[in-house]
C-alpha positions in Angstrom: 0.0 0.0 0.0 3.0 2.3 0.3 2.8 3.1 -3.5 -0.9 4.0 -3.0 0.0 6.3 -0.2 2.7 7.9 -2.4 0.2 8.5 -5.2 -2.3 9.8 -2.6 0.3 12.2 -1.4 1.2 13.4 -4.8 -2.4 13.7 -5.8 -3.1 15.8 -2.7 -0.3 18.2 -3.3 -0.6 18.6 -7.1 -4.3 17.9 -7.2 -5.1 20.1 -4.2 -3.3 23.0 -5.7 -5.1 22.4 -9.0 -8.4 22.0 -7.3 -7.9 25.1 -5.1 -6.8 27.1 -8.2 -9.8 25.9 -10.2 -12.2 26.4 -7.3 -10.9 30.0 -7.0 -11.4 30.4 -10.7 -14.9 28.8 -10.3 -15.8 31.5 -7.9 -15.8 33.7 -10.9 -18.8 31.8 -12.3 -21.4 33.4 -10.0 -19.6 36.7 -10.4 -19.5 36.6 -14.2 -23.0 35.2 -14.6 -24.1 38.3 -12.6 -21.8 40.8 -14.3 -22.9 39.6 -17.8 -26.6 39.1 -16.9 -29.1 39.8 -19.6 -26.3 40.1 -22.2 -24.7 37.5 -24.7 -21.3 38.3 -23.2 -21.2 35.1 -21.0 -21.9 33.0 -24.1 -19.2 34.8 -26.1 -16.7 34.1 -23.3 -17.7 30.4 -23.3 -17.1 30.3 -27.1 -13.6 31.8 -26.7 -12.7 29.4 -24.0 -14.0 26.5 -26.2 -11.4 27.5 -28.8 -8.4 27.9 -26.6 -7.9 24.2 -25.8 -7.8 23.4 -29.6 -4.9 25.7 -30.2 -3.2 24.6 -26.9 -3.4 20.9 -27.8 -2.0 21.7 -31.3 1.0 23.6 -29.8 1.6 21.1 -27.0 1.8 18.1 -29.4 1.6 15.6 -26.5 5.1 16.7 -25.3 4.0 16.8 -21.7 3.3 13.0 -21.5 6.4 12.3 -23.7 8.5 14.2 -21.2 7.5 11.9 -18.4 7.9 8.9 -20.7 11.4 9.6 -22.0 12.8 10.9 -18.7 12.6 7.3 -17.6 15.1 6.3 -20.4 18.7 6.7 -19.3 20.1 7.2 -22.8 17.8 10.2 -23.3 17.5 11.6 -19.8 20.0 14.5 -20.2 18.4 15.8 -23.4 14.7 15.4 -22.9 14.1 18.7 -21.1 16.2 20.8 -23.6 14.7 19.1 -26.7 11.1 19.3 -25.7 11.4 22.9 -24.5 13.2 24.0 -27.7 10.6 22.3 -29.9 7.7 23.8 -28.0 9.2 27.3 -28.3 9.4 26.9 -32.0 5.9 25.5 -32.5 4.4 28.0 -30.1 5.9 30.9 -32.1 4.6 29.6 -35.4 1.1 28.9 -34.2 0.8 32.2 -32.3 1.8 34.2 -35.3 -0.7 32.3 -37.5 -3.5 32.7 -35.0 -3.0 36.5 -34.9 -2.8 36.8 -38.7 -6.1 34.9 -39.1 -7.9 36.2 -36.1 -10.8 37.6 -38.1 -11.5 34.2 -39.8 -11.2 32.3 -36.5 -13.5 34.8 -34.7 -16.1 34.4 -37.5 -15.8 30.6 -37.3 -16.7 30.4 -33.6 -19.4 33.0 -33.9 -17.8 36.1 -32.4 -17.0 37.9 -35.6 -17.4 41.3 -34.0 -14.5 40.6 -31.6 -11.4 39.4 -33.5 -9.3 41.0 -30.7 -10.5 38.3 -28.4 -8.6 35.8 -30.6 -5.4 37.9 -30.5 -5.4 38.0 -26.7 -6.2 34.3 -26.6 -3.2 33.6 -28.8 -0.8 35.1 -26.2 -2.6 33.3 -23.4 -2.0 30.0 -25.2 1.6 30.9 -25.9 2.5 31.7 -22.3 0.6 28.6 -21.1 2.5 26.4 -23.5 5.9 27.8 -22.5 5.2 27.0 -18.8 4.0 23.4 -19.5 7.3 21.6 -19.5 8.7 23.6 -16.6 5.6 22.6 -14.6 6.1 19.0 -15.7 9.7 19.2 -14.5 8.5 20.4 -11.0 6.1 17.4 -10.9 8.8 14.9 -11.9 11.2 16.3 -9.3 8.6 16.1 -6.6 8.6 19.9 -5.9 4.9 20.4 -5.2 5.2 23.5 -3.0 6.6 25.6 -5.8 4.1 24.1 -8.2 1.2 24.9 -5.9 2.4 28.4 -5.1 2.7 29.4 -8.7 -0.7 27.9 -9.7 -2.6 29.4 -6.9 -0.9 32.8 -7.1 -1.7 33.0 -10.8 -5.4 32.3 -10.2 -5.5 35.0 -7.4 -4.0 37.5 -9.8 -6.6 36.5 -12.4 -9.5 37.0 -10.0 -8.2 40.3 -8.7 -7.8 41.8 -12.2 -11.1 40.5 -13.3 -12.9 42.1 -10.4 -10.9 45.3 -10.9 -11.8 45.6 -14.6 -15.5 44.6 -14.3 -16.4 46.2 -11.0 -13.9 48.8 -9.9 -13.2 50.5 -13.2 -16.9 51.1 -14.1 -17.4 52.8 -10.7 -14.3 54.9 -11.2 -15.4 55.7 -14.7 -18.7 57.2 -13.3 -17.1 59.0 -10.3 -13.7 59.9 -11.6 -13.6 59.7 -15.4 -10.1 61.2 -15.6 -8.5 58.8 -13.2 -5.1 57.5 -14.2 -6.3 54.0 -13.4 -8.6 54.1 -16.4 -5.9 54.5 -19.0 -6.5 51.0 -20.3 -10.2 50.9 -19.6 -13.0 51.1 -22.2 -16.6 50.6 -21.3 -18.2 47.7 -23.1 -15.0 45.7 -23.6 -16.5 43.1 -21.2 -15.1 39.6 -22.2 -11.9 41.2 -23.3 -11.0 42.1 -19.7 -11.6 38.5 -18.6 -9.1 37.5 -21.2 -6.6 40.2 -20.2 -6.8 39.0 -16.6 -6.2 35.4 -17.9 -3.2 36.7 -19.9 -1.7 38.3 -16.8 -2.0 35.0 -15.0 -0.3 33.1 -17.9 2.5 35.7 -18.1 3.0 35.6 -14.3 3.5 31.8 -14.5 6.2 32.2 -17.1 8.0 34.7 -15.0 7.6 32.6 -11.9 9.1 29.6 -13.8 11.9 31.6 -15.3 14.5 29.7 -13.3 13.3 26.4 -14.9 12.9 28.0 -18.3 16.4 29.6 -18.3 17.8 26.2 -17.2 17.2 24.7 -20.7 19.7 25.0 -23.5 18.9 25.6 -27.2 19.5 22.0 -28.1 17.5 19.8 -30.4 18.6 16.2 -30.2 17.2 15.1 -33.6 17.3 11.4 -32.8 15.4 11.9 -29.6 13.1 14.4 -31.2 12.0 11.9 -33.8 11.3 9.3 -31.1 9.2 11.9 -29.2 7.3 12.9 -32.3 6.5 9.3 -33.1 5.3 8.8 -29.6 3.5 12.1 -29.3 1.7 12.2 -32.7 -1.1 9.8 -31.7 -1.4 11.6 -28.4 -1.8 14.9 -30.3 -4.5 13.4 -32.5 -6.1 12.0 -29.3 -5.7 15.3 -27.6 -7.2 17.2 -30.5 -10.1 14.8 -30.8 -10.5 14.9 -27.0 -11.0 18.7 -27.2 -13.7 18.0 -29.7 -15.4 15.9 -27.1 -14.8 18.3 -24.2 -15.4 21.8 -25.6 -16.4 21.8 -29.3 -20.0 21.1 -28.5 -20.3 24.8 -27.5 -19.2 25.9 -30.9 -21.5 23.3 -32.6 -24.4 24.5 -30.4 -23.8 28.1 -31.6 -23.7 27.0 -35.3 -26.5 24.4 -35.4 -29.1 25.6 -33.0 -32.1 27.0 -34.9 -31.6 30.5 -33.5 -29.5 33.4 -34.6 -27.4 36.2 -33.1 -27.6 36.9 -29.4 -30.4 34.3 -28.8 -28.0 31.5 -29.9 -25.1 32.9 -27.9 -27.3 33.1 -24.8 -28.1 29.4 -25.2 -24.4 28.7 -25.3 -24.0 30.7 -22.1 -26.7 28.6 -20.3 -25.1 25.3 -21.3 -21.6 26.6 -20.4 -22.7 27.8 -17.0 -24.6 24.6 -16.1 -21.7 22.5 -17.4 -19.5 24.1 -14.8 -21.6 22.5 -12.1 -20.0 19.2 -12.9 -16.8 20.8 -11.6 -16.2 18.4 -8.6 -15.9 15.4 -10.9 -13.7 17.3 -13.3 -11.5 18.5 -10.4 -11.2 14.9 -9.2 -10.1 13.8 -12.6 -7.7 16.7 -12.9 -6.2 16.0 -9.5 -5.8 12.4 -10.2 -4.2 13.0 -13.6 -1.6 15.4 -12.1 -0.5 12.9 -9.6 -1.0 9.7 -11.6 0.9 10.4 -14.8 4.4 10.5 -13.3 3.5 7.9 -10.7 2.3 5.3 -13.3 5.5 5.6 -15.3 7.6 5.2 -12.2 5.5 2.3 -10.9 5.6 0.4 -14.2 9.0 -1.3 -13.3 7.5 -2.9 -10.2 6.3 -6.5 -10.3 3.0 -5.7 -8.6 2.2 -2.8 -10.9 -1.0 -4.3 -12.3 -2.4 -4.9 -8.8 -1.5 -1.3 -7.8 -3.3 0.1 -10.8 -6.4 -2.0 -10.0 -6.4 -0.7 -6.4 -6.0 2.9 -7.6 -8.9 2.4 -9.9 -11.1 1.2 -7.0 -10.3 4.2 -4.8 -10.8 6.5 -7.8 -14.2 5.2 -8.6 -15.3 5.3 -5.0 -14.2 9.0 -4.8 -16.0 10.1 -8.0 -19.2 8.3 -7.1 -19.4 10.1 -3.8 -18.8 13.4 -5.5 -21.5 12.6 -8.0 -24.0 12.3 -5.1 -22.6 15.5 -3.5 -23.5 17.5 -6.7 -26.5 15.6 -8.1 -28.5 15.3 -4.9 -27.8 19.0 -3.9 -28.5 20.8 -7.2 -30.9 23.2 -5.5 -27.9 24.4 -3.5 -25.3 24.4 -6.3 -27.5 26.3 -8.7 -27.1 29.4 -6.5 -23.6 29.7 -8.0 -25.3 30.7 -11.2 -26.4 34.2 -10.5 -28.7 34.5 -13.5 -31.8 32.6 -12.7 -32.7 32.4 -16.4 -29.8 30.0 -16.8 -31.4 27.5 -14.3 -33.5 26.1 -17.1 -30.3 24.2 -18.1 -29.8 22.4 -14.8 -31.3 19.2 -16.3 -28.0 18.6 -18.1 -25.9 18.5 -14.9 -26.5 14.8 -13.8 -25.9 13.6 -17.4 -22.6 15.6 -17.6 -21.6 14.4 -14.1 -21.8 10.8 -15.3 -20.1 11.7 -18.5 -17.2 13.1 -16.6 -17.0 10.0 -14.4 -16.7 7.9 -17.6 -13.9 10.3 -18.7 -12.0 9.8 -15.4 -12.3 6.1 -15.6 -11.1 6.2 -19.2 -8.1 8.2 -18.2 -7.3 5.7 -15.5 -7.7 2.8 -18.0 -5.5 4.5 -20.6 -2.4 3.5 -18.7 -2.1 0.3 -20.8 -1.2 2.0 -24.0 0.7 4.9 -22.4 3.1 2.4 -20.8 3.5 0.2 -24.0 5.0 3.1 -25.9 2.3 2.5 -28.5 0.0 5.5 -28.3 -1.9 4.9 -31.5 -4.8 3.1 -29.6 -5.4 6.3 -27.6 -5.8 8.2 -30.9 -8.1 5.6 -32.4 -10.3 5.5 -29.3 -10.5 9.3 -29.0 -11.3 9.7 -32.7 -14.2 7.2 -32.2 -15.4 9.4 -29.4 -15.0 12.6 -31.5 -17.1 11.0 -34.3 -19.8 10.1 -31.8 -19.8 13.7 -30.5 -19.9 15.3 -34.0 -22.7 13.0 -35.4 -25.0 13.2 -32.4 -24.6 17.0 -32.1 -25.1 17.5 -35.8 -28.2 15.4 -36.0 -29.9 16.4 -32.7 -28.8 20.0 -31.8 -31.4 21.5 -34.2 -34.2 19.6 -32.3 -33.0 19.3 -28.7 -30.5 22.2 -28.3 -28.0 21.7 -25.5 -29.6 18.5 -24.3 -28.1 16.9 -27.4 -24.7 18.2 -26.3 -25.0 16.6 -22.9 -26.1 13.2 -24.2 -23.4 13.3 -26.9 -20.8 13.9 -24.1 -22.3 11.0 -22.1 -22.3 8.5 -25.0 -18.9 9.6 -26.2 -17.1 9.1 -22.9 -19.0 6.0 -22.1 -18.1 4.4 -25.4 -14.4 5.4 -25.0 -14.4 3.9 -21.5 -15.8 0.5 -22.7 -13.5 0.3 -25.7 -10.4 1.1 -23.7 -11.3 -1.5 -21.1 -12.0 -4.3 -23.6 -8.9 -3.5 -25.7 -6.7 -2.9 -22.7 -7.5 -6.1 -20.9 -6.3 -8.0 -24.0 -3.1 -6.0 -24.4 -2.1 -5.5 -20.7 -4.3 -7.3 -18.2 -5.0 -5.5 -15.0 -7.2 -7.2 -12.3 -9.8 -4.6 -11.9 -12.8 -5.3 -9.6 -15.0 -4.7 -12.6 -18.3 -6.1 -11.3 -18.0 -4.2 -8.0 -17.1 -0.9 -9.7 -20.0 -1.2 -12.1 -22.2 -1.9 -9.2 -21.1 1.3 -7.5 -21.9 3.3 -10.6 -25.4 1.7 -10.9 -26.1 2.3 -7.2 -25.4 6.1 -7.3 -27.5 6.3 -10.5 -30.4 4.6 -8.7 -30.0 6.8 -5.7 -30.2 9.9 -7.9 -33.4 8.7 -9.6 -34.9 7.7 -6.3 -34.1 11.1 -4.9 -35.5 12.9 -8.0 -38.7 10.9 -7.8 -39.3 11.5 -4.1 -38.7 15.3 -4.2 -40.9 15.4 -7.2 -43.8 14.3 -4.9 -42.9 17.0 -2.4 -40.9 20.0 -3.7 -39.3 21.4 -0.6 -35.7 22.6 -0.6 -35.0 21.5 3.0 -36.5 18.1 2.5 -34.4 17.7 -0.7 -31.2 18.6 1.2 -32.1 16.3 4.1 -32.9 13.4 1.8 -29.7 14.0 -0.2 -27.7 13.9 3.0 -29.3 10.6 4.1 -28.7 9.0 0.7 -25.1 10.2 0.5 -24.2 9.1 4.1 -25.9 5.7 3.5 -23.8 5.2 0.4 -20.5 6.2 2.1 -21.3 3.8 5.0 -22.2 1.0 2.5 -18.9 1.4 0.7 -16.9 1.6 3.9 -18.4 -1.7 5.0 -17.8 -3.4 1.7 -14.2 -2.1 1.4 -13.4 -2.1 5.1 -10.2 -4.2 4.6 -8.9 -1.8 1.9 -9.7 1.3 3.9 -8.1 -0.1 7.0 -4.8 -0.1 5.2 -5.0 3.6 4.5 -3.5 6.3 6.9 -5.9 8.3 9.0 -9.1 6.5 7.7 -7.6 3.1 8.7 -7.2 4.3 12.3 -10.9 5.1 12.5 -11.9 1.7 11.2 -9.6 -0.3 13.5 -6.7 -2.7 12.7 -6.7 -4.9 9.6 -8.4 -8.2 10.4 -6.5 -11.4 9.5 
């Protein structure tokens, strides 16, 4: 269990910083839904942030995962950091210039043709984020979580502070002191642009904070190593690009294919985007796990008991995300208050669907270790392309009839299919003794608890009753799992002490 404890520690440090950072950023959701109330601005912001991951995945080219992989090879160890960083700087420069040159065309494609400047700002955000990727990965590999966490959280705090300054402080100053020097970069009506500028400041701050790591690299491109990295990373890039289609492209498709025009379509995008964010706890769990697991899995692969460790990790992961599903799904009446525009509450029906979809995604990421370790990343690209095809087809056919509900079900079916394919394929290529029946049972149980809760509160619509019932169901599930998995939990620190010594 020591390896599990190590992963847990890494996940807590890297994951906690990422979770805290994203939670801080998530605090902007009620603020921004209020600030952009009764305008299409929130929808425009969602569209811009749906584009950014596409360009980021194109620049990154799977080099982050390749960095972890090739740092384990003694013959390449000394050159991996220099080669990946040099290559990223070159690709970042090229794609940033092209994005700026074609900003009008890109803005028109995603439905914000009036604001090509948003694309220009986004190009620089992506560039700075890309430059900090390998230095951040280096911190993770070297087990330096404190610096990692400090930079991530400080950047988010800067982002929040600047967003509040531009959207709340500046308008008041403009009314009271229109000639204030603080307003030299302020223009009323720029709205979403200031959210992007705050994000740009965060990204630039991260690069400065990582300057020691960045300056540590040498302009060196080991062509032999680079070719190996590209061969390894190309399928990951295809998978990453297709993955972005699954994760964010539905907002752009919604804007294009919904039978509405102009601001009415953009507002629908905003409703879906705001409600999508209520699945944040599952997404944060997946992100936290990913941050700690990627370097851990590669290091663990040399151990004889690696498959058993991976199976055990999967069990704890599924238990965690099923509890979080209940915490969100059974308390939607509480979580909805984070959306400060009540008109957006009409989209809350997508939340349980998206929660389950994100659980499938997390399980898929956990399962994907079989092809990442094998140095054959093509299966990942194939599986993700299948998912992307499902996303595109379902959205294309059903968005005109069912609006953002089609997007939610497309996400559910996409990730569910990817999870099943990866499991079946992976068990043939690299067998891991997952407790499959038990894990499926946990997923089914939380789904049944949700439907039972939904049915009962439908008979008596009372917020306090809904919260009380949700609390009872969640506590019952936790106690049930603790009883079933008592021996496993007894081996863990802290929790094990509460459950008593391991029985023999």
